[in-house]
C-alpha positions as CSV (number, residue, x, y, z in Angstrom):
1,W,0.0,0.0,0.0
2,L,2.7,2.5,1.0
3,E,4.8,1.7,-2.1
4,Q,1.8,2.2,-4.4
5,F,0.7,5.4,-2.5
6,P,3.9,6.9,-1.1
7,D,2.2,10.2,-0.3
8,W,-0.4,8.6,2.0
9,D,-0.9,10.6,5.1
10,L,0.2,8.3,7.9
11,E,-0.6,11.0,10.5
12,R,-4.2,11.2,9.6
13,G,-6.3,10.2,12.5
14,N,-9.7,8.5,12.3
15,K,-12.7,10.7,13.1
16,V,-14.0,8.6,16.1
17,V,-11.0,8.5,18.4
18,G,-8.2,10.2,16.4
19,G,-6.2,7.0,16.2
20,T,-3.5,6.6,13.5
21,A,-2.2,3.6,11.6
22,L,0.8,3.4,13.9
23,G,-1.4,3.6,17.1
24,T,-3.5,0.7,15.8
25,A,-0.5,-1.3,14.7
26,V,1.2,-1.1,18.1
27,Y,-2.0,-2.1,20.0
28,M,-3.4,-5.1,18.1
29,G,-3.2,-7.4,15.2
30,P,-0.8,-10.0,13.7
31,N,2.7,-9.3,12.5
32,R,2.9,-6.1,14.6
33,L,6.6,-5.8,14.8
34,E,7.1,-5.9,11.0
35,L,4.1,-3.6,10.4
36,V,5.5,-1.0,13.0
37,K,8.9,-1.2,11.3
38,V,7.3,-0.5,7.9
39,L,5.2,2.4,9.2
40,L,8.2,4.0,11.0
41,K,10.4,3.6,7.9
42,H,7.8,5.4,5.9
43,G,7.7,8.3,8.4
44,A,4.9,7.5,10.8
45,S,5.2,9.8,13.9
46,T,5.5,8.5,17.4
47,A,4.6,11.9,18.8
48,L,0.9,11.9,17.9
49,K,-1.8,11.4,20.5
50,N,-5.4,10.2,19.9
51,F,-8.3,12.2,21.3
52,S,-8.3,10.5,24.6
53,G,-4.6,11.5,25.0
54,A,-3.0,8.0,24.5
55,S,0.4,8.3,23.0
56,I,1.9,5.5,20.8
57,L,3.9,4.3,23.8
58,T,1.0,4.3,26.3
59,S,-1.2,2.5,23.7
60,L,1.5,-0.1,23.2
61,C,2.1,-0.6,27.0
62,S,-1.7,-0.9,27.7
63,S,-2.1,-3.8,25.3
64,E,-2.4,-7.2,26.9
65,D,-0.1,-8.7,24.4
66,C,2.5,-5.9,24.4
67,D,5.7,-6.9,22.5
68,P,8.9,-5.8,24.3
69,E,10.7,-5.6,20.9
70,I,8.1,-3.0,19.7
71,V,8.6,-1.1,23.0
72,E,12.3,-0.9,22.3
73,L,11.7,0.1,18.7
74,V,9.2,2.9,19.7
75,L,11.5,4.2,22.4
76,K,14.4,4.5,19.9
77,S,12.3,6.7,17.7
78,E,10.1,8.2,20.4
79,S,10.2,12.0,20.3
80,E,8.0,12.2,23.5
81,S,9.3,11.6,26.9
82,V,9.0,8.0,28.3
83,N,7.2,9.8,31.2
84,Y,4.4,11.4,29.1
85,R,1.3,11.5,31.2
86,R,-1.9,10.7,29.3
87,Q,-4.3,13.7,29.1
88,G,-7.4,14.4,27.0
89,Q,-6.6,16.1,23.8
90,S,-10.2,17.3,23.2
91,L,-12.6,19.2,25.5
92,K,-14.8,16.1,25.4
93,W,-12.1,13.8,26.8
94,R,-10.8,16.3,29.3
95,N,-14.4,16.5,30.7
96,I,-14.8,12.7,30.7
97,Y,-11.6,12.3,32.7
98,R,-12.5,15.2,35.1
99,L,-16.0,13.7,35.7
100,A,-14.6,10.2,36.3
101,R,-12.0,11.5,38.7
102,V,-14.6,13.4,40.7
103,L,-17.0,10.4,40.8
104,V,-14.3,8.0,41.9
105,R,-12.6,10.3,44.5
106,T,-15.9,11.1,46.1
107,K,-16.9,7.4,46.0
108,I,-20.1,8.2,44.2
109,K,-19.2,5.6,41.5
110,K,-16.9,2.6,42.0
111,T,-17.5,0.8,38.7
112,G,-14.6,-0.7,36.8
113,V,-15.2,1.6,33.8
114,M,-15.2,4.7,36.0
115,I,-12.1,3.7,37.8
116,S,-10.4,2.9,34.5
117,L,-11.2,6.3,33.1
118,A,-10.2,8.1,36.3
119,R,-6.8,6.6,36.5
120,A,-6.2,6.8,32.7
121,C,-5.7,10.5,32.9
122,G,-2.2,11.1,34.2
123,S,-1.1,7.5,33.5
124,T,2.3,6.8,31.9
125,A,3.5,3.8,29.9
126,L,5.0,2.5,33.2
127,H,1.6,2.6,34.9
128,Y,0.1,0.4,32.2
129,A,3.0,-2.0,32.2
130,V,2.9,-2.4,36.0
131,R,-0.9,-2.9,36.1
132,R,-0.5,-5.7,33.5
133,G,2.4,-7.2,35.5
134,D,4.7,-7.1,32.5
135,I,8.2,-7.3,34.1
136,D,10.0,-7.2,30.7
137,V,8.3,-4.0,29.6
138,V,8.7,-2.5,33.1
139,N,12.5,-3.1,33.0
140,I,12.8,-1.6,29.5
141,L,10.9,1.5,30.5
142,L,13.0,1.9,33.7
143,R,16.2,1.6,31.6
144,H,14.9,4.4,29.4
145,G,14.2,6.7,32.4
146,A,10.6,6.0,33.3
147,D,9.8,7.6,36.7
148,P,8.0,5.3,39.1
149,E,6.9,8.2,41.3
150,I,4.5,9.9,38.8
151,M,0.9,9.8,40.0
152,D,-2.0,9.0,37.8
153,G,-5.5,10.5,37.8
154,I,-6.4,8.8,41.2
155,N,-3.1,9.8,42.8
156,K,-1.4,6.4,42.5
157,S,2.1,5.8,41.4
158,P,3.2,2.6,39.5
159,V,4.5,1.3,42.9
160,D,0.9,1.5,44.3
161,Y,-0.2,-1.1,41.6
162,C,2.3,-3.7,42.6
163,D,0.1,-5.6,45.1
164,A,-0.8,-8.2,42.5
165,F,2.8,-8.5,41.2
166,P,5.1,-8.2,44.3
167,E,8.2,-8.9,42.1
168,L,7.6,-5.6,40.4
169,R,7.8,-3.6,43.7
170,G,11.5,-4.5,44.1
171,A,12.3,-3.5,40.5
172,L,10.5,-0.1,41.0
173,K,12.1,0.5,44.4
174,R,15.7,0.0,43.1
175,V,15.4,3.0,40.8
């Protein structure tokens, strides 16, 4: 496709969530490593955010089948900081996150969806990797300077999410 249409706009986001081809490629699908390499070779930007504020790196690290090789590849070409904190890029998403944080902090709503939205704002790639218990990705992020003290939208650091994965607590404390 990119050879036949070399001027294709790889930074064009879809109208629903503002996601780009690279954002989708890092998150899901077969042959992701090769696809990400092709997209980066053809100029796909790692600096773009979707409407909800997810960066390429936070999307990648939030994926249940996150590939450590892709994390390394993105970090090599990443123009954003490894410590980028997710924040809504549109008024709609900023208000969604704000409402979710208020509802969770005041304990009016305790549903999984509300908690997920509340903590998404302010989350870093390290938050996502720790919550999934991915020690390989956590170690890669720490090597690249990820800060385990950054708080997410419900005032929790990556260390606070280590209860389910005690082995991660030691890795984060050594930093």
